Every structure is written in C-alpha cells, then in structure tokens.
C-alpha positions in Angstrom: -143.2 109.2 -9.8 -139.8 110.1 -11.4 -137.7 107.3 -13.6 -134.9 106.0 -11.9 -131.6 105.8 -14.2 -129.5 101.9 -13.6 -126.2 102.0 -15.4 -126.6 99.4 -18.2 -124.3 95.9 -17.8 -120.9 96.0 -19.2 -120.9 95.2 -22.7 -119.7 91.6 -23.7 -117.6 90.3 -26.3 -119.2 90.0 -29.5 -116.2 87.4 -30.6 -117.8 83.8 -30.0 -116.0 81.1 -28.2 -113.6 79.9 -30.4 -113.0 82.0 -33.2 -110.5 83.0 -34.5 -107.9 85.6 -32.0 -108.2 89.3 -33.8 -105.4 90.5 -36.0 -104.1 93.0 -33.5 -103.3 89.8 -31.0 -101.4 88.1 -33.8 -99.4 90.3 -34.9 -98.1 91.0 -30.8 -97.9 87.6 -30.9 -96.1 87.2 -33.7 -93.8 90.2 -32.5 -92.8 89.0 -28.9 -91.9 85.3 -30.8 -89.8 87.3 -33.1 -88.1 88.9 -30.5 -87.5 86.2 -28.1 -86.3 83.8 -31.3 -83.6 86.7 -32.0 -82.4 87.0 -28.8 -81.9 83.0 -28.5 -80.4 83.1 -31.7 -77.5 86.1 -30.1 -77.2 84.1 -27.1 -76.7 80.8 -29.0 -73.7 82.7 -30.9 -72.3 84.0 -27.5 -71.6 80.3 -26.4 -70.3 80.2 -29.6 -67.6 82.6 -29.5 -67.2 82.0 -25.6 -66.2 77.8 -26.7 -64.2 79.3 -29.1 -62.2 82.3 -27.3 -62.1 79.2 -24.2 -60.6 76.5 -26.7 -58.0 79.3 -28.1 -57.4 80.2 -24.2 -57.0 76.4 -23.2 -55.2 75.4 -25.9 -52.1 78.3 -25.6 -51.9 76.9 -21.8 -54.1 78.9 -19.8 -56.1 76.6 -17.9 -58.3 79.2 -15.5 -60.3 79.8 -18.2 -62.0 76.8 -18.2 -63.7 76.7 -14.9 -65.7 80.1 -15.6 -66.5 80.1 -19.4 -68.2 76.6 -18.7 -70.0 79.0 -15.2 -71.1 81.5 -18.3 -72.1 78.8 -20.6 -74.6 77.2 -18.1 -75.8 80.7 -17.6 -76.5 81.0 -21.3 -77.9 77.8 -21.3 -80.4 78.5 -18.8 -81.9 81.9 -19.9 -81.8 79.7 -23.4 -84.0 77.0 -21.9 -86.1 79.3 -20.2 -86.4 81.8 -23.1 -88.1 78.6 -25.2 -90.5 77.3 -22.3 -91.8 81.0 -22.8 -92.4 80.3 -25.9 -94.2 77.0 -25.4 -96.4 78.9 -22.9 -97.5 81.6 -25.4 
C-alpha cells in the first residue's frame, strides 16, 4: 500500500483572542500616529501663516486676496479634519 501525503492545515495564530497586540504592531501604530500628527501640525502652522499674510495684505488695501485665502484655509481645514478622523479610526 502506498502512503498518501496530505498537506497540513495552515498554522493557527498562537495569540489568544483578546490578547495585547504584538510589539511590532504597537511600534508601527505609534509611528503612523506621530507622522499624521506632524502633518496636522505643519498644516495648522500653514493656516496661521496664511491668516497673517492675508491680514497684512487686506490691511494694506489688497482686498482681492481674501477670497483665495479663504478657499486655501478651508482646504487646509478639510485636510486636517480628514487626517484626525483617520486617527480616530486607527
């Protein structure tokens, strides 16, 4: 009689359900969170610079700058809200 070879089932996870995530996963998540928060901080600083430059131009008599600056600021706000929402889902 010849012996038949059966493939073994795939290995199961050794981590029990509800156990803490591995260290590598935690380190990766920390790096992602710090990266996203850095981008949020940079965008917020850009918004402050945009506000300062717009107010300087507006008070100098250049009223045409206010509309585009408002649009750019809204885009920055939406980017920041999107990134912060992604953080809450992470």
